[in-house]
N, C-alpha and C positions, 0 to 999 in steps of 0.2 A: 504494500500500500504506500502510495506516495504521500509526502508531507504537504500540508497546506498551511495557510496563514490565518490565524484566529485574531479577532479583535484588533485590527490594524488602526493605529492612531490617525485621526483626521488630518493632522499636520505633523509629519515625521520630524523627530529631533535627531541628534547626532547618532549615526549608525553604530559607532563603537560602544554606545551605552547599551545596545541590544534590548531596548524597551519599546520599539515601535510596533511590535506585534509579538505573537507567540506561535512558534512552529509546533505542529502536531498532526495527528492522523485521525480521521473520522472513523469511529468504531462502527462495526457492522455486527448485527445480531440476527437471530433466526425467527423469533416470534414477536408479534406486537404485544403491547401491554393490555391489560384489562382496564377499560375506561367505564366509570360509573358516574352518573349525573344525578344530582339532587336539586330540583328546581320546580317552580310552579309550571303548570301545563301551558305550553305555547311560548314560553320564554326562550327555550333552547330548541333549535331545529338543525337539520342537516345543512352544512355549508354548500351553497350552490355556486357562488361567484369565486373563482380562483384568482381574480386580479388582486394584486396587493393594494392596500390602502394608499401607500406611497410607493410608486414604481421604482423610485431611486433608493429605497431602503436596502442597506447592504448586509444587515444582520451580523452574526458572529463570524460567519464564514460563507463564502459564495455557494459552494456545492451543496452543503447541508441545508442552506436556506432554499435553494432551488428544489431540493428533494421534498422538503416539508411543505413547500408552496403548492407543488403540483402532484405529488405522489403520496399524500398523507394516508395513514391508515384510518384516521378518524378526523373528520372535519365538522366543527360545531359553529353555529351562528347564534349569538346571544343578542336579543333585541329587547330594549326597554322603551316603551312609549313615553311620550311627554307626561311629566308630572307623576309617573308611576314609580314604585319602589320595589325592587326585587333583590333576591339573594340566590346565588348559584354556587354549589359545591361540586368541584370536579376532582375525582380521584383517579390518578394514573398509577396502576399497580403493576410493577414489573415482576410478575410472579412466575416467570418461566426461567429455566436455567440460562438461556441466552436470549436477551431481549433486543429487538430491533424495532423501535417504535417511532412513528412520526405523527404527532398530533398538532392540528391547527385549530385555533380558536379566533373567531372574529367577533368583536364586541361593538355594539352600536347603542349608545344611550342618548335618547332624544332630549330636547331642551327641558330643563328642570326635572329630569328623571334622576333616580338614584339607584345605584347598583353596587352590591358587594359580591366579589368573586373570591372563593377560597380554593386554592390548588393544594391537593395532598399528593405529593409525588413520592412513592415508596416502592418497596419490593425487595425480594431476596434473590434476584437474579445474580449470577456469578460473573457474567460478562455481557458485552454488548453496549447499546447506547439508547438514550432517550433524547429525541429531537423535538422540541416544543416551540411553536410559533404562536404568539398572541398579538393581535392588533386591536387597539382601542380607539374608537372615535367618540370623543366626548363633545356633544353639541353645547351651544351656549347655556350657561347656568346649570349644567349637569354636574353630578357628583358621583365619582367612581372610586371604589376602594378595591384593590387586588392584594390578597394575602397568599403567601405560599410557604408551605412547610415541606422541605425536601429531605427524605430519609432513605435514599437509595443505598444499595449494597456497595461495598468497597471496590468491586470490580467493574462497576458500570460508569460509563461516560455520559455526562449530561451536556447538551447544547441547547441553550435557550435564546431565542430571538424575540424581542418585544419592541413594538412600535406604538407610539401614542400620539394622537393629534388632539389638541385641546382648543375648544372654541372659547369665545369671550366669556369671562367670568366663571368658567368651569373650574372644577377642582378635582385633582386625581391624587390619590395616595397609594403608594406601593409599600409593601412589607415583605421582605424575603428572610426566611430563616433557613440557611443552607448548612446542613450537617453531614450529609452522606456523599456518595459518589467517589469515583477515583479521580476523574478530571471533570471540572465544572467550568464550561465556557459560557459566560453569561453576558449578553449584549442588550442594552436598553437605549433606544433612541426616542427622544421626546420632542415633539414640535409644539412649542407654545405659540400657536398661531393667533389666537384671539386675544383681544385686549383684556388685561387683568386676569389672565389664566394663571393658575397656581398648581404646582406639583411638588410633592414631597416623596422622597424615596429613602427608606430605611432598609439596610441590609446587614444581617448578622451571619457570621460563619465561624466554624471551629474545625481546624485541620489537625490530623494526626497521621502517623506513618508517612506515606508518600503522596498524600492527597494534594490536589492542585485546585486552586480557585482563581480563575482568570476573569476579571470583571471589567466591563467597559460601559460607561454611561455618558451619553451625549445629550446635553440640554440645549436645544436651539431656541433662543429667545427671538421671536419674530414680532409679536404684538407688543404694544405699549404697556408699560406697568406690569409686565409678567413677572412671576416669582417662581424660582426653583430652589430646592433645598435637598442636598444629598448628605446622608450619614451612613458611612460604612464602618463597621467595627467587628473585630473578631480576635481570635487567638490561634496561634500555630504551635504545634508540638511535633516531635519526631523529625522527619525530613520533609514536612509539608511546605507548600509554597503558595503565596498569594501575590497576584498582580492586579493593581487597580489603575485604570486609565479613566479619569473623569474629566470631561470637557464641558465648560460653559462657553457657549458661542452666542455672542450678542450681535445679531444681524442688524444692518443699517435700518433704522426706523423703530427699533425697540426702545424708544425713549422712556426713561424712568424704570427700566427693568432691573431686577435684583436677582442675583444668583449666589449660592454658597455651596461649598462642598467640603466635607471633612472625612478623613480616613484615619482610623485609629487601629493599631495592631499590637497585640501583646505577644512577645516572643518567649515561648515556654522552654525552648531548647536552643543551644547554640548552632544546631544543624539546620534550622529552618531558614527560609528566605522570604522577605517581604519587599515588594517593589511597589512604589506609589508614584504616580505621575499625574497630579492635578494640573489641568491646562486651561488657560483663559484665552479666548479669541474674541476680538472686539473690533467692530466697525462703527460703533455708535459712541458718542461722547458722554451723554448723560445717563450712565448706568452704574451699578454697583456690583462688583464681583469679589468674592472672598473665597480663599481656599486654604486648607490646612491639612497637614499630614504628620503623623507621629508613629514611631515604632520603637519599642524598647522592652526590656525585661520587666518582670514583675517588680513592683515597688518593695524593696527589701524591708523598709520600715513597716509597711502593712503586713508583710509576711511574718516578720518577727513578732508583731503585736498579736496576730491571730495565733501563732504557735505558742506564745506565752500564756494563752488561755487553755492550753492542753491539747491542741490539735497537732497532728503530724505535719510535716512539710507538704506532703501530697494532699492532705485534707485542706490545708491552708490555701494551696494553689487552686483547688477546686472551688472553695468558697469565693475567692476573688474573681475567678473567671465566670462562675455562675452569676454572681452579682452584677457583672458587666453585661451579660447577655440576657438576663432575665427580663429587664424592662421591655425588650422587643418581643421576647417569647410570650410574655403576658398579654400582648396585643393581638394574639391569634384569635381570641374570642371564643375558644372552646377549652374547657377544663381538661377534657380527655387529651386533646392534642398538645396542650401546654405541658401536661405531665409526661406525655410521650417524648416531647422534645427535651425536657429537663432530664429524663432518664437517659436519653442518648448522650446529652452533654456530660452527665456524671460518669457514664461508662467509658467515655473517650479520654477523660483527663487522668 
């Protein structure tokens, strides 16, 4: 299998830094995952239109995006009428030994509509890959919340492509809790097209052994007074690796727009690797862009304080990492899923 480039940076930097993209191979598996839907009648239908919401969307990688666009195993269309309020739960269960799944979801929320989508991506597959494409069209004054808990087996590759178009005064909130998988290539492009559109994206991860989390976020501010806010935080142990490429792009005409991105990583072992590349692109004068990145070992003062209360070093590390991730896990909105996520965190530390 030939190598491909994942999550290429919109504006390349010095080649010798080796951060412009990630080389990898798209995993192949034998059987699709089991997809289950929990929603009110008529909200979710079979996808009929294969055209991308944005024909220029590049996704995490070209060949995998093309495959999930045209050759999906399951295609879903979620439609919320004006002023309606709906909730949809989508479970992708990689419950075969070798999984090869391509799932595509197109979401359309009409003006003043509200939608919450919860993805549960899990499974005991030993190998293969999950390829997920989600497109969100939020019309003016719409409110969309998308939450995702990912608990794949340690031999499964995950590729996620997500594109969002925000209309005027719309608000979109994303929450990712990424705990499983061998390689996770996550790509999110958000077009804040309408005036005063607002998007928030929180993402938490925990790596162990040789896990890889390769994260790309692009916030394109097109409309006036648009707001974007990115928070990525996690911890790495063993020989795991995280790469974060976050781009705030202020297009000409986005007067009064504000964007912020923050990447925080705790290094649990000296053998881990964390790469952070927050990028600001600007063609408009009257905008505000903030970015911050930090990576470091556990605070020794905190560690000593907790150990002085009778905990072992391993227990103290667990308490610190769990306390960092728990605020995001608690937002999943399901006690059962929150306990499942916390149990996974405890088992990995």
